[in-house]
Every structure is written in structure tokens, then in C-alpha cells.
C-alpha positions in Angstrom: 51.1 -120.0 -159.7 53.6 -119.8 -162.5 56.3 -117.2 -163.2 58.2 -116.1 -166.4 60.8 -113.4 -166.9 61.4 -112.6 -170.5 62.8 -110.3 -173.2 61.6 -109.8 -176.8 65.1 -109.9 -178.3 63.9 -108.6 -181.7 63.7 -105.2 -180.1 66.9 -103.1 -180.1 66.8 -102.4 -176.4 64.1 -104.7 -175.1 62.4 -104.1 -171.8 62.6 -106.9 -169.2 59.1 -108.2 -168.5 57.7 -110.4 -165.7 54.5 -112.5 -166.1 52.6 -114.4 -163.5 49.6 -116.8 -163.9 47.3 -117.4 -161.0 43.7 -118.7 -161.0 43.6 -118.4 -164.8 44.7 -114.8 -164.8 47.8 -113.6 -166.6 49.5 -110.4 -165.3 52.5 -108.9 -167.2 54.5 -106.0 -165.9 57.7 -104.2 -167.1 60.5 -104.7 -164.6 63.1 -102.6 -166.4 62.8 -100.4 -169.5 66.1 -101.7 -170.9 66.5 -105.3 -169.8 69.8 -106.1 -171.5 70.5 -108.4 -174.3 71.0 -111.8 -172.7 68.6 -114.2 -171.0 67.4 -113.2 -167.6 67.7 -115.5 -164.6 64.6 -116.0 -162.4 64.7 -117.4 -158.9 62.1 -117.4 -156.0 63.4 -116.5 -152.6 62.4 -118.4 -149.4 59.2 -116.3 -149.2 58.2 -117.1 -152.7 59.1 -113.6 -154.1 60.7 -113.5 -157.5 64.2 -112.2 -158.0 65.5 -111.6 -161.6 69.1 -111.1 -162.6 69.9 -109.6 -166.0 72.9 -108.2 -167.8 73.3 -104.7 -169.3 76.4 -103.0 -170.7 76.8 -101.4 -167.2 76.9 -104.8 -165.4 74.5 -107.3 -163.9 71.3 -105.9 -162.2 69.1 -107.6 -159.7 65.4 -107.0 -159.5 63.9 -108.1 -156.2 60.1 -108.2 -155.8 58.4 -106.9 -152.7 55.4 -109.2 -153.3 54.9 -112.6 -155.0 53.5 -110.9 -158.0 56.0 -108.1 -158.5 56.7 -104.5 -157.4 60.4 -104.7 -158.1 63.3 -102.7 -156.7 66.4 -102.8 -158.9 70.1 -102.5 -158.1 73.3 -103.1 -160.0 75.5 -105.8 -158.5 78.9 -104.3 -157.5 82.0 -105.7 -159.3 80.1 -106.6 -162.4 80.7 -105.1 -165.8 80.1 -105.5 -169.6 81.8 -108.9 -169.7 79.2 -110.4 -167.3 76.6 -111.3 -169.8 74.8 -114.4 -168.6 73.8 -114.1 -164.9 72.6 -117.1 -162.8 70.8 -117.2 -159.5 70.8 -120.1 -157.1 
């Protein structure tokens, strides 16, 4: 399985998208309608579920998947703001 979190930055307010490839099938879903302007950070948790951090003018948001292929819940990380523009996950 392969994973990709991406933005099409040519769009004024690009959505954040998530793509998986498994057994020759590509599945793309929209994680957030407005995914920010900087590059998202993608990380797999210990169960293999993707987590994506991305910056918006309101701060850094974290999208956590319920499954290995998506179904994201999103929350803003407390203490982050407009100056936090390149998130990293470890």
C-alpha cells in the first residue's frame, strides 16, 4: 500500500486530498475543503492509520484517520496560529 497527502497549490484555497494505492486501485478522497497553503505532513501511526498535519491561517490542523484508507476526523492543534506554516509529524 502507498499513501500520498497533497494540495494543488494553483488553486486559491486548495482542498487537502489523500490518495492510497492498494492492489492496483487508486482511491482519492478530500480530507479538508481548505487544506491551507503549505505542504502537508503525512505520518502513519502504530496501527498503520494515516495522520496528516496541515497549516491554515487559523493554525495547524491534524486529520486522523479511523481506518488505513481514510475516514478522517480533524482538529486544530491548540497553541498554533498563523505563523505556524510548515507542520511536521514524527
